[in-house]
N, C-alpha and C positions, 0 to 999 in steps of 0.2 A: 221724719228724725231719720237721719241714715244709721243703715245698722252697722254695729261694729260685732266682734266675734263674741264680746260677751252676751250682748242680747240674741244674736243667733243660738249659742248655747243654753240660753234661759229659755226656748221653745218645747223642749224634749222634756219627756214624762220623767220625772225622778228617778221610778226605778227601772227605767231602761234601760238594757245595758250599753255602755258607751264603749266600755277598750275590753278587749280578752286575749289572751294569749296562751300556747300552748302550755297544758298543763298546769294555768293557773286558775284562781278565783274572779270572777269578772269584775270590773268596775263600773257601777254605774251614773248615769247623768248624773243624782243628786251630790256623788262621791268625787265626780270630774269639777262641778261648779265650785264644790269648797275646796278641791286641790285650787284649781285655779285661785283664789282669792286669798289662802293661805302663803301661797307662792309671790304672789305680786307686794302682797305685805310685808314678807321677809326678806325680796329683793329692794324695796321702798326702805326699810329700816338700813340698809346696807349701804344705802345711798344711788342705787340705781334705779332711774326714772326711767318716763314717757322718754324715747328716742335717746336714750342711752343704750351703746351696745352691747351683748351680753352674747359670748359662742358659747355653740353648745359643742361638746365632742364625745359623744354619747355611740357606743352600738347601737345596731337597729332594734328595734322592740317597743313595748310598748311606753318603757318610762321615756324612750327619746320622743315619741308621738307624744303624749302627754306633757312631756316638758317645754316641749315645741309652741303647743300651745296654750298651756297656762302663761308663758312667757311673752308671746306673740299678743295676748290681750292686756298687755300692758307696758313693754320696752321692745326694743330693737333687736329681734333675734338672728344670730349669726351662726347658722348650721355648719359646722366644718365636718369634712370626711376623715374619719377615724383613720385610716388608712396614709396619712399625709407623713410624709419625715420631720425632721425638725427645724431645716431650714424652709419648709414651707408654711410650718405654722408660726414662724417667726416672721416670715411676709404676711400671711394674711392677719394675725395679731394684730400686727402694728398699721398695715393697710387702714382697717377698719378701727382703729382708735379704740380697740375691746374694753370695755370696763371690767368683766369680772370673766371666769371661763369657769365653765357648770364639767365636770366629768364625772364619772363612777367612782364610788367610795374606796376599791379597788384597785384602780385604773395607773397604769406604768406610761399612759402615754407621753411622747416627748413632751408636749403642748403643756404641761404641768412646769418642769425647767424654762420653758420659755418664755410662760408665763410670768413665774416669779421674777426673771431676770428683768423682764418688761414693766413688775411692780403692778401685775393683773391680779384682781385679788381669785382668788380658789374656790371655788365651791363645789365640796361634794356631794354626789345623789345616792341618797341610800333606798333604796326598792321598798315598798310598803306590802302587804301580805299578799293585795288584791294587784291586781296587770294594771300598770302604769300608773299606782298609786306610788308617792315617794316625801322625801324631808328632802330640806337641804342643809348642809353643815359645812359654814365656812370654817377654811384651815388654819386662818388665823384668828386667835381668839377677841381680839383688839374690835372693837365696836365702829364701825363709820359712820358718818352724819348722813340723817335720813336726807330722802330723794328730796331735791329741790321742784320737781314737777313728777310727783307720786300721781298715784290711782289709774284708772282703765283709759286705755289709748282713746285718742280722739282721730276722726277721719283722716285727719291730712297727716297723722303722727307717723314716723317710719315703725314699722313691723314686722318687716325682716330684711336683711341684708345679706344680697348673696354676691360671689364673685362672678363673671362670666369665664366661661374656661377661657380662655386663652389661648388657642393653638399657634396663632402667628407672633402675639405681640404680648404686651403686659394685659393681663387679667384686669376688667373694667369693673368699678363697685355699681352695681344695681339694688337701688332702695326702694323697697316696694313700700306702699304705705296701708294705714287699714282698710283704706277704703278700696286699693287694689285688692287686700287679700279677701275681703268681703264680697267684691264684685267676681272676682274669679273662685270660688266655694257658689255662689249664688248659680254661677253661669254653669256651672261642671254637675250641679246637683239637678237645674231645671233640664239638661241636655240628657243627662240619664236616669230622668223621671226617678228620681230617691225618694223612696217613704221609708219610714221607721220601720218596716218587717224587712228593709236590706242588710244583710253583711258581707262585708266585703274583706275579700282573704286579702290583706298588704304584706307583696314582698318584694315592693321597691326599697331602696335605702331610700332613710329619711334625712339625708345630706340633702338630698337631692327635689327639687322644685315638684318636678312630678308625684313623687311618692309624698311630700308633703300636703301637697295641695290635692291632687286627686287621689290619693291611695288615705288620707286622714283629716282632712280639715272640709273638704266638700261634703263626705258622707254625715259628720258630726253636724256641720250645719244642717244638714235636715234630718238629725235626730235619729240616725240608724246607729248600726256597728259596726266596729273596725276591729279584726282579729290581726294582731300584730304579730307576724315570725319573726326570727330572728334573724333576715335576709334569703336571699333566692337559693333556694337549695331543691335542684330537680327532683332529688331521690329524697327528699323529704316531703315535696309540693302534695302529692295525694298522700298522701299521712295527716298531714293538717287539714288538707278539705272534708277527709274525713271527719275529724273532730270539729273544724271549723263550721262544716253545713253553710257553705257561702252560695251568695246570690248571685256573685260579680267580684272579678279580680281584673286589676292592670296592671299591664307590663311592658316592655322594651319589647321589640322583634326577636331578639337574640334568646329572652328569656321563654317568650311563646314555643321559640323552635326547638329549643331545649324541652322544653313540658311535654310538647308534641313526641316526640322520642320514646317518651315513656308511656302514652296516652293508651294506646292498645291494649297495655296487659291490667289497663286500668278500667277497662269502659265499665265494667259493673258498678265500682265505687264511682264512676261520672253518673249513669242512670241513677242510681239512689241518692244521688246531692245534684238533681238539675239545677243549672245556671240560667238569668235569667238573659244576661248577654256576660259577653267579654270584650275589652277594651283594649286598645294600644295605642303608645304615643311614642314619643320623641325620635324615632327615625322609621323611616319607611318600610314595610309591612308587602313584604312580597304578596302580590294576587293567587299563587300558588299555594301559598303557606294560610293565608286566608281563608281558603278552600277546604283546606285540610282540618284546619280546628274546628270550623263551624259543623263538619262532617262530623270529626268525633265526638263532640261538647253537645252537638244539637241545640247550636245557641247563636246566635248571632254575634260575630265581633265589628265592634262599632272602632272605626279608625280617626284618631286624632291626632290635631297638631298644636304643639304650643313650643314654647320658649320662656325664658329667663323673665326677659323685660315684658313680657304678658302677662304676668303672675301664672303659668304656666298654659291654659286653654285657649286658641284661636279659633279653632275651628273645629266641628267634628262631624263626621256622618250620623245620620239621626237613628234613632232603633223603628224596627218595624212598627206599625206596616209603612212607616216615610222608606224611601228610595235609600237605600243606600248602596254608593258607587265605588267599588274595588278598584285600589289605586289612586281615588282621590282621596284627598282629607277631608271630604265633606263641605258643609255650608257653614255660614261663619256663624260661632258659636260663642258671644259675646261679645268684642268689641265687633266695629266696622272692618271689613276689609274693603280694599281695591288695590286695580297692579297701576305700577304706574313705573316711566320709562326716566331713563338717565337722566331729562332733563326738568325730572318734576310732572311731569303733564300727567295726567291720569285716562287709562288708555280703556278703551271699551270691551266689551266681552269677546272672549276668542283671541285675544293679543297675548301675548308673551313679554312679562316686565315684571318688574320688582315688586314683589310684596310686599305693601302697607296697610299700616292697622292705626285705629285710633278709639278710644274708649276707656272707662269707668278703672277695667283692668289693667290697662298699659301706665308703666313705670312714668314720672315724669320727666324723668332723664338720669345721665349716668352721672356721679359724684366726683366733683371737682375737675372735671373734664371738658371744657369747653370744645375741644378739639371733635371729640367722639360725638359730642351732641349737636354739632353744627352737621355733621357728617350723618348723624343718625338720623334726624328730624326734619321733613319737609314739609312746611306751610300746616305743621300740627301732626302730621302725617308721622311714623314711627317705619324708618326703614328696618324691613327684617334680615335684609342682606340673603333672603330667599326668593328665587326667581318662581312664578308659575303661570297659570290662565286659570281663567275662570271660565266656565261654559254658560248656554243660553240660563240653564235653569239654575245659575248661582254658586254652582259646583266647584272647587278649589282643586286644582290638582297641580301638585308641585316639580317643576322640570329638574330642579337643583338646588346647592347652594351655590349663590353667585363664584366664592372664593374656591368652590369645587369644582366647575366646569374646566373640562381639559382643554386646555388650548393648543391642538396639534399643527402646528406650522398656520395658522389663522383659522383652522376648522374647528369650530366647537363643538364640544361632545359632553353629552348629560352622562355621568357615571349609572345614575340609574339606569337608562333606559340599556346598558350593557347588562345591569344587575338581572334585571327580569328576565331578557334572552336567554343568559346563561340558567338562571332558575326553570326553565321548561324542560332543560335536561333532564332527563330520570334520573342519573347518579349524583345530580347536586342537588344536597343538602344548605347549603347556605354560601353569599359570595359576597363581595365587596370590589366592585372597579375603583380603580384611581388612576391618578396622574402620575408618571415617573419620568424624572429629568432625562429628556435626549438633545445632543451636542447640538443639531441643526434643526429640529425642528420645535425647542423647547420644552415640549411635552409627548410623551407617549401613553398609548393605554396599554394599562397592565390591570389585571386581576387576581385576588387570593380565594380560593374557592377551597369550600370543605366538602367532600363526597359523602351520601348517605352511608349507612355501616352496610357493608355488602357490596356496596356500590364500584364499578370500574369504569375510568376513563383517562385517556392521557390529553396531555397540553393539546396536543397535534389535532385530539377529536374534538377538544372543546373549543380551538380556533376554527377548526373545520364546520361545526354545528352551529356558531356565530355567523359565521360569512355566509352562511346560507340564508340570513335573515337580516343583514345589514351592510352597509355600504364597508366598501373595502377598508378605509380610513378608519372605520369604526372598532374593526377587531384586534383585541388585546393582541400585541406582540409580546410581552411576556402572562403566564396564569401560572399562578403558585400555587400546589396542591398541598394544602396543608390539614394539620388532622387539629390546629383551630389557629383560629384567626384573633391577631389581639384584638383588647376591648380597652374603651376608659374607663372611669373608675363607677360610673353608672351602668355599666351594661352594655352601651353604644357602639356597633363599629365606627371609628372617624377614617374618613378618607384622608383627610390633610394629616400628613407627616407618616401617613403608612409605609410611602416606598423607601424612608430612610429607617424606619422599623425594621423592613424585612430585606434591610440591604441593597437596595436596587436604586440608591440614590448616590 
């Protein structure tokens, strides 16, 4: 019998804590299971059933986590970034053919007016006394017709629908099935050796696959506890740590770096609540930062590699005593992974090419997009668009995003390589290297740098530092010293489009 989310949640002890949050009474697994049944019954009664699209626009926190989990057990969830503007909500709600929208009962989100105009049913979420408990209240009292396909999701039913980030073109719809979600949650729980005694401190945004799958679904599938914060806040992180007493947390590199700047002042607290491990994913982590974090927290940092089309995790460094390789994204951790050339031939170990994947957590294909599917799949393998190499022990290293590789007059430069060189400079705290347009060469190398507190370095000094370590053509022609590098909605540093954002295009 194939696993479903309902079956996974059924394996935990009734009175074990499932969801906790700052200053709230926790919700146990008995309460979570009752909430799932109640929510699905209500959605079905309103005519929303299996494979129907339910948009969720909620702030980070325990109700967002449980609303996603409960709904994903029986309908197709579409979590959306609450910070979107009205025109963005208009695009996503229409593109998804959303049947209903869930918002906080006191929300003034522009999504509400858009949904009303599009004829989308609006449901108000009213929080209960315990963290994550809630009830739904339709704004329009008129009753709907019961859903034709109610009940809990079957393995092939669509349980989550996300859009790709679409930096360069129209976002593509990625449908993820119940099978995809269960496989991914199982893979992550297995990689991280979750047990019922684990407690995760969730600081990731919960409209993002990293937060939803690694931060919420995987620990719940293993019967452990999730402490849901209102979102990332470096100033509050250690206070939450004191309250949650976590055994682990997962974040993107920019968050880890912000935590690191405050860690020295909180050493006593860190010793009082020792972590079993720290996890990093969604973009590459400079080896220098990995070293510092491991030192301060006295815990291993596990770097993982994920993407939406793989329902998050594809590869991960293993936990000790197995070998971790800083700078690599580890071993295949769920799907099969191979390296392919442009012609579709699989390459031997040690050869650089495009990373391709196949397995139970990989989407069956983009929705209504035959062109993207023809380009994205070759002989059953999904082409990730990332360039990488697998060493003789099977560890995968990313050498860049194919679209991000800087093409300087035919010379190909991996921006990550320059990132790592600049991170070795003692004054540098954060860096992102990117291509900027050049009239003759097509592209030239540029970098945005944030200096450490009290650190000093000029553009010239940093260029000289890089010049001692790499070929001349790889030295950034422009280095901008910034107080902060612009980030995407999920806290990721985005190379594509950065030149235009910083006025270099």
